[in-house]
Structure formats: C-alpha cells, structure tokens
VEXDO-781586 format. One record per residue: residue in three letters; z, y, x of N, C-alpha, C in turn. Coordinates in steps of 0.2 Angstrom, whole numbers, plus 5000, padded with zeros to 4 digits. Atoms other than C-alpha are relative to their C-alpha. Layout:
N
ALAZYXZYXZYX/...
***
This chain:
369
UNK499949945003500050005000499950065005/UNK500049934996500550125012499350025006/UNK500549994997498950085023499550024996/UNK500749985007497750105005500150085003/UNK499949935004498750285005499950035006/UNK500349964993498350325025499350015000/UNK500650025000496550275022500050054996/UNK500049965007496450375006500150065003/UNK499849924997497150535016499550035004/UNK500649984995495950525029499350004998/UNK500550005002494450485019499950084997/UNK500049945004495050655008499950065005/UNK499849974995495350745024499450035003/UNK500549994998493650705030499450044996/UNK500649985005492550745015500250114999/UNK500049935001493650915014499850045005/UNK500249964995493050965031499250005002/UNK500449995001491350935029499650064998/UNK500349945002490251085030499650004994/UNK500450005004489851125013499750064995/UNK500249915005489551315010499150005004/UNK500850014999487551355011500050055008/UNK500249974994486651415026499750074999/UNK500349945004486251595023499550055003/UNK500449964998484551685027500050054993/UNK500049925001484151865026499249994997/UNK500750005004482451895014499950074997/UNK499949945001481952075017499250024999/UNK500849985000480452165010499950054994/UNK500049955006479852294998499849954993/UNK500050055005480152174982499950044994/UNK500149975003480052314971499350024999/UNK500849984999478152334975499649934999/UNK500350075001476852214970499849955006/UNK499850054991476452154990500549975003/UNK499350044998478252094991499849924997/UNK500150075006478051954976499949965003/UNK500250064996477151834986500349975003/UNK499750004994478251855000500749974996/UNK499350035003479751824988500149944996/UNK500250065004478951684978500149955005/UNK500250054993478351584995500849985002/UNK499350034996480251595002500449974995/UNK499650025006481051554985499849914999/UNK500150075001480051404983500149965006/UNK500050024994480151345001500949964999/UNK499450025001482051354997500349934997/UNK500150075006482051234982499749975002/UNK500450074999480851124990500549965006/UNK499649994996482151135004500749954997/UNK499250025003483851104994499849944996/UNK500150065006483050974981500049945005/UNK500250064996482550864996501050005005/UNK499550034998484650875001500350045004/UNK500149964995484551035012500150015007/UNK500350024990484751055031501049995000/UNK499450054998486150955039500749994995/UNK499550015003486950925023500150064996/UNK499849945003487151115016499550034998/UNK500549975003486151205003499650085004/UNK500249944998485051345010500250054995/UNK499949965003485351505002499850085001/UNK500449934996484351685002500350044998/UNK499549975001485251835003499350075000/UNK500949985001483751944996500250114999/UNK500049945001483652135000499350045001/UNK500649955001482352274995500050065005/UNK499949944995481852395009499450054996/UNK500349945006480752484995499250015007/UNK500449994996479452475012500050065001/UNK499749964997480252605019500450015005/UNK499750024995480752625037500950025000/UNK499149964997482652725034500149954996/UNK499750065004482852585019500049945004/UNK500150074996482352445032500750005005/UNK499550004994483552515044500649994995/UNK499449995004484952525029500149924999/UNK499750105003484752325024500049985006/UNK500050044993484552285042500750005002/UNK499350014997486252345046500449984995/UNK499750045004486852275031500149905001/UNK500050075001486252095033500250005007/UNK499750014993486552115052501050005001/UNK499350015003488452145046500349944997/UNK499750065002488551985037500349955005/UNK499750074994489351845048499649944998/UNK500350065002488651725037499249975000/UNK500950005000486751765039499949995009/UNK500250034992485951655053499350025003/UNK500849994999484051745051499850034996/UNK500549955004482951855041499349995002/UNK500950005003481351825033499950055000/UNK500249955003480451975034499950075010/UNK500449955005479952135036499349984998/UNK500650015002478452135027499350055003/UNK500549944997477552295034500449995007/UNK500149994995477352355051500650055003/UNK499749955002478252495050500949984999/UNK499650014999479652435043500549965005/UNK499750074998479852275053500450035008/UNK499949964994480052415068500450034999/UNK499449955001481352525062500649944999/UNK499650055000482252355059500249975004/UNK499950034994482152265072500450055006/UNK499449944996483052425082500849964998/UNK499250015003484652355072500149925001/UNK499950075000484452165072500149975008/UNK500050024993484052165091500450025005/UNK499649954998485552255096500449984998/UNK499250045001487652225098499849945001/UNK499550084996488752075102499449954997/UNK500350045002487751985089499450004998/UNK500849995002485751985089499749964994/UNK500250055006485051935072499249985002/UNK500950045000483151815073499950044993/UNK500350015007482051905061499249985002/UNK500650015000480351835057499750034995/UNK500350015007478951915048499549994998/UNK500850035000477551845039499550054999/UNK500649955003476451995039500050065004/UNK499849924998476952135049499549995007/UNK500750024996475152145062500050055004/UNK500149954997475452305070500049975010/UNK499950014991474952285091500750025002/UNK499649964995476352395095500949954998/UNK499550055002477652245087500349955006/UNK500150054996477252135101500550015006/UNK499449984992478752105114500650064997/UNK499449955001479752245103500649965002/UNK499550014997481252145107500149925000/UNK499950075001481851945110500149974995/UNK499850005007482351935094499550004993/UNK500449975003480751995085499549945000/UNK500750055001479451835079499750014995/UNK500250005007478151845068499449945000/UNK500550065002476851715061499250034998/UNK500849975001475351825059499650025006/UNK500249964995473951865071500150105000/UNK499849925000474152055076499350034997/UNK500549984999472852175073499550025004/UNK500150024994472352155090499549974999/UNK500450075000471552005084499550014991/UNK500350005008470952065063499450055003/UNK500549934997470052225072499449975005/UNK500750034994468852115085499649974994/UNK500050055005468651995070499550034996/UNK500449975004468052115057499350025004/UNK500349954997467152225070499249944999/UNK500450044999466052065074499649974995/UNK500150015006465752025056499550054998/UNK500549945002465052215053499349995004/UNK500650004994463852195068499649924998/UNK500350064997463352005069499749974991/UNK500250035007463351945048499850074998/UNK500349955003463052125041499450045004/UNK500449944996462052215053500150065000/UNK499549945001463152355053499650075007/UNK500149954992462452495067500450064999/UNK499749965002463452635060500649994995/UNK499550015004465252645055500350064997/UNK499549955000466452755047500749974999/UNK499450045000468352715047500450044996/UNK499349965003469852785036500649945001/UNK499250034999471452745041500750014997/UNK499349975000473252745036500250025007/UNK499649994993474152855049500749985003/UNK499350014998475452755053499949915005/UNK500150054997475852595064499349955002/UNK500550045000474652475057499450015000/UNK500649985002473252585052499650025007/UNK500349964994473052665070499849935004/UNK499950064995473152475078499349964998/UNK500450045003472052405066499250055003/UNK500649945000470752575068499649995009/UNK500150004992470852565089499649935000/UNK500450074998470452365089499350014996/UNK500750005001469052375077499450035005/UNK500449964999468252525083499849995007/UNK500050014995468452465101499449945000/UNK500450055000467552305098499350024996/UNK500949985006466152385085499650045007/UNK500449964993465752495100499849965006/UNK500350054996465452365113499749954999/UNK500450045002464452265103499450044998/UNK500549945000463252425103499950024994/UNK500049955005463652495086500350065002/UNK499649934997464352685085500350014995/UNK499649975004465752745075500050074998/UNK500449905001465052915067500750044999/UNK499649945002466852965061500749944999/UNK499250055003468852895059500250074999/UNK499549945004469853005047500549954998/UNK499450045003471752975042500050034994/UNK500049975006472352975027500849994998/UNK499249995003474352985020500250004992/UNK499949985008475152965004499950054998/UNK500049935002475053155001499150015000/UNK500649995002473153145004499650014993/UNK500249985008472453204987499349975000/UNK500850055000470553144990499750005007/UNK500350004994469553085002499150005000/UNK500650004999467853134997499850045005/UNK500349984994467653255012499749975006/UNK500250064994467753105023499349984997/UNK500650045001466453015013499650014999/UNK500749974999465353135011499650035008/UNK500350034991465153155031499849985002/UNK500350064997464852985033499350004996/UNK500550025001463652985022499350045002/UNK500349974997462753125029500049995008/UNK499950044995463053045044499549945002/UNK500450075000462152885040500249954999/UNK499550064999463552785041499649924996/UNK500150075004463052585035500549964997/UNK499150045002464952525032500450035001/UNK499449964999466452575031500749954999/UNK499350044999468152515037500650024999/UNK499349995003469652525028500449985003/UNK499450034997471052515040500750034996/UNK499249965004472352565028500349934995/UNK499750045003473352505016499749984991/UNK500550005005473052474997500050074995/UNK500049965004473552644988499250065003/UNK500649954999472152745001499349955000/UNK500650025003471052604999499549994994/UNK500249985005470852614983499850064996/UNK500149935003470752804980499149985005/UNK500649974997469152774994499549964995/UNK500650055004468452644983499750034993/UNK500149985005468552734967499450095001/UNK500449945001467952914974499149965003/UNK500650015000466452814982499649974994/UNK500550035004465852734966500050074996/UNK500149955004466152914959499350045003/UNK500549984996464952974972499149965002/UNK500650064999463652814971500149995007/UNK500050044993464052754989500049934997/UNK500050095002463452564989500149995009/UNK499750064993464152525009500249954999/UNK499950054999464652365013500850045004/UNK499549984998466352395015500749945002/UNK499650034995467852305026500650014998/UNK499249995000469652285026500649965004/UNK499650064995471252205036500649984994/UNK499550035004472552115029500650034996/UNK499549945004473652255021499750014994/UNK500350015005472252235008500049954994/UNK499850055006472852085000500250024993/UNK499849985006472752094981499850064999/UNK500549955003471552224978499549984997/UNK500650045002470552104971500350014992/UNK499849995008471652144954499750064998/UNK500249925002470852344956499449994994/UNK500450015005469452264946499350015004/UNK500949994997467452324948500150045007/UNK500149944994467852454962500049955005/UNK500050054994468352294973499649965003/UNK500550085000466952164970499650045006/UNK500450014993466152114987500350045007/UNK499849964994467252214998500349915005/UNK499850084996467652065014500650045002/UNK499350004998469352065021500149955005/UNK499750064995470251975037500649994997/UNK499350045002471651865033500249955006/UNK499850074998472551725042500249944997/UNK499750045003472851625028499550024994/UNK500650005006471351605011500549944996/UNK499750055005472251494996499749935001/UNK500750035001470551394998500049945008/UNK500350004994470951335016500149894999/UNK500250075002470551145016500449965006/UNK499650054998471951045022500649974994/UNK499650055004473050915012500850054997/UNK499349965000474851015016499750084997/UNK500249955004473851185009500249984994/UNK500050035007473351114995500649974996/UNK499249995004475051044990500350044999/UNK499749935000475751204993499750034994/UNK500349955003474551314984500149954991/UNK499750025005474751174969500750014998/UNK499549995001476451184969500350074997/UNK499949915003476451384967499750014994/UNK500350005004475351374956500249974992/UNK499650025003476551264946500550034998/UNK499349985001478151354948499850094998/UNK500249925003477351544944499449994997/UNK500449985007476151514930499350035002/UNK500850004998474451484939499850065006/UNK500249954997474651624951499849965008/UNK500350024995473851594969500550055005/UNK499849964993474751644985499650045005/UNK500649954995474051774997500649975008/UNK499750024995474651765017500650025001/UNK499249965002476351865012500349924998/UNK499450055002476951705002499849945005/UNK499950054997476251575013500350005006/UNK499449994995476951655027500650005000/UNK499150015001478651685022500249914997/UNK499750085002478551485015500049995008/UNK500250034992478051445033500750005005/UNK499449984996479551565041500849954998/UNK499850045001480751465030500149925001/UNK499750064994480351295036500050005005/UNK499949994994480151345053501150005000/UNK499550005000481951405051500549954998/UNK499550065003482651275042500149935005/UNK500050044994481951165055500550025008/UNK499549984995482851285069500749975000/UNK499150005001484451265062500449935000/UNK499850084997484451055061500049995004/UNK500149994995483851065076500450005004/UNK499749964997484951195085500650004997/UNK499549985003486351225073499750094997/UNK500049985006486751365062500250095003/UNK499849934997487251515076499450035004/UNK500449944999486251665079499649985005/UNK500350024992485951635098499449945000/UNK500250064999485551455096499150004996/UNK500750015003484051485084499750045002/UNK500449974998483451615093499649985007/UNK500250044996483351515108499649934998/UNK500550065003482551365098499250034998/UNK500749995003481051465091499650045007/UNK500649944992480551575110499949925003/UNK500250084999480251365112499749984997/UNK500550045004479151325100499350025000/UNK500750004995477551275107500150015006/UNK499850004992478151285125500749965001/UNK499250074999479451125124500149974994/UNK499950025006479751125106499349984997/UNK500750035004478351045095500050074994/UNK499949965004477451175085500349974992/UNK500050035006477651185065499350004998/UNK500750035003476251125057499950034993/UNK499749965008476351255041499350004996/UNK500650015005475051305027499750045001/UNK500349974998474651445037499549975004/UNK500350044992473951325052500750015004/UNK499450014995474951305069500250045002/UNK499249944999476451405073500250005007/UNK499950024994476651415091500250065004/UNK499749944997477551575100499850005008/UNK500049984991477051655116500750045004/UNK499449974997478251745127500150074996/UNK500149925005478051915114500249984994/UNK499850015008478551815100499350004996/UNK500650035003476851795094499549955001/UNK500450075000475451675090499450025001/UNK500749984999474051715097499449965000/UNK500450055002473151545095499650014992/UNK500350025006473051575074499450054999/UNK500749975002471251615068500050064996/UNK500049975006470751765057499449974996/UNK500650025005469651715044499750064995/UNK500249945006468551845033499749954993/UNK500250025008468551825014499850054997/UNK500349935002467651935000500349984993/UNK499850005007468151984983499549994994/UNK500450015003467251904970500349984993/UNK499750035005467551894951500550004999/UNK499349994999469251964953500449965004/UNK499450054997470051834966499650005007/UNK500250024994469951824984499849935003/UNK500450084998468851674992499750015008/UNK500150014994468351615006499250004998/UNK500750005005466251635006499649934998/UNK500450055001465951455004500249994993/UNK499850005008466951474986499550064996/UNK500349935006465851624981499750004995/
***
C-alpha cells in the first residue's frame, strides 16, 4: 500500500512538472489593412495544423498578434511590447520593409535579443541588418533585375518610365530594375517618386508619354499603383505595366489591373504536392480564398520556427543560432514557397523570383492564362 502511494505520488509529480504552457510566437504586421490579411491567415493555419498534431515538444503553439498598421512608429511600439514579454520566443514579421527595419532595432538590441523572420520585407537595405533578423523572401535586388529582363527580353521594351514609392522598398526596387534594364540596352527615360500625399501622377505620365515610354515600372505599393492605373485609363495610355511583390492583391482593383505583370517569390499555382495541399487547406479554412506570397511566407516561417524550437529548444539565443545554420549545417526547410536556407546575412539568395500576370481578376502564372 505504501509502495503504491509512493508510485502514485511520483507519477503525479512527473505529470505536474511537464511543460504544459504554450510556446508563444509574436505575429506583427498591418492586420487592419488588406495586405496583412493573408499573412495572418497563413500563420494561423500553420499554428492550427501544428497543434492538431500535438504541438512542439508536447506544448501548443500560441500566436501573440500585434497590429503595426504598416507604420514605422507603431512598429517600434509593437516591437517594444513583444520584446518585453519573457514568454515570447520569436516573432513572425514585420510585413513591410520600413516597419521591419524600425522594429529590428528593438528586437536586435538589449540583453535578450529576439529573432524576427519577415515573410515579405524585400528592401535590399535589410540585408545583414542584425544577427537576429531573417527573411524568407528574395530582396528587391532579385526582383528588379528579373522584371528588367522580362521587360527587355519578353516584352521587347526599349524605353521605360518608373514611378516608385519614396521609401526603402520603392527606392531599392527602382535602382535594381533601372540598373539591369540599362545594362541590357534599354533606356530609363524618367523615374519619379510618389508618397501618400501625392494628389496626382498625371504630370509624370504625360511627360513619359511625350518621351515615348513603352513600359511603365511601378516600384510602388498598391495605393500609388492604383492611382497610376486609374490615371493611365483616363489618359488613354496603353503601356505594358510591371510591378513588384508589394502589388500582390492588386487584382482586386478590377479592370484597371488587367494584364499587369508582377514579380513574386510565390504563386498559388506552384506545381508541387506540398503547395497543392497548402492551397487546398487554405481554401477550406478561409472560404475559397487563395494565399499570396505573404500568407505562404508566414506559413513557412511558423513551420521553420516550430522546427527550430523542437530541435534547439525555446530559448531566444538557441533559436537564433539554429536559424543561422539552416542551409549551412542544418537541413533547409522545404516549404510551400520553396527551399529556405539562409546566408550569412539572413537572406535566401537562392530562392527564384517568378513573373505572373493579372487575368480575369486573378494573379496567375503565364501557363494559367
């Protein structure tokens, strides 16, 4: 009887000592904005699937969601709150380049730095920002040349105009496109900036038309791009139009977006069984919706962090050290967006960029046209 009581007490103590509290991951992005919706959904889907399979090390994953509104100031405030939470082991985010740069100064400093992995911040200026910053998307230094080659070699364009958002992302994409387009023998006739307060792009477009532009590169975000497309329609301009990954979702703008070619690290029609399963699961979870590169990237980031915690433990420094070896001693992650392996700057230079087109209100690959 006494032995049974001792065994029972030992089992009770063992059960009580098991870690049952959740492993907390921050999720930071502009979730009040349509651009952040897919990111949020992708991360939530990954967490739900991991938890349905027993979690990580027997513990459930939990997301701590923080809306940065796409603002640098708000991103800093969000980063300070997440950094100060001792339960937090890493952050998925931020979405945009400016917000990521501002927040990374918080996450990468202090006595207990915090890993952040962005699914979509592509400014070249983020490369090697600090040892705790990673991203699973190619930088604009990859997107720009790919778009320039498409313009010259597929569209046969000779004279380009550029409208760019005057921030890290827009300036980086403008430089990368212009450099390669010029190297290939094209001429950049004009490159003009726009900001949120820009009332009209008509003066830029009219000057470009007089100069004989045959392709317009929109190194911009959706509001500026949609303004340009509306004003092109009013002016009766029929140029070929290109854009970067920040324009994902512009297919919802309707007829003005028809025929635009966009660069992306991910298309839902990507042909492999892993991605096909993800797209089907996403559609079931979110009523027929299709993920974009932000959602697919966030999904992969959660899977990668779960693997890091499972193999290295939930301590912040251990997670960072593990990630730094992914592809350089640790196995790459074969994700829905492709192979993820980091270089010394926290980038994934080997991941290819593809060109898709807006057709019938959908962003599809050329073969789906």
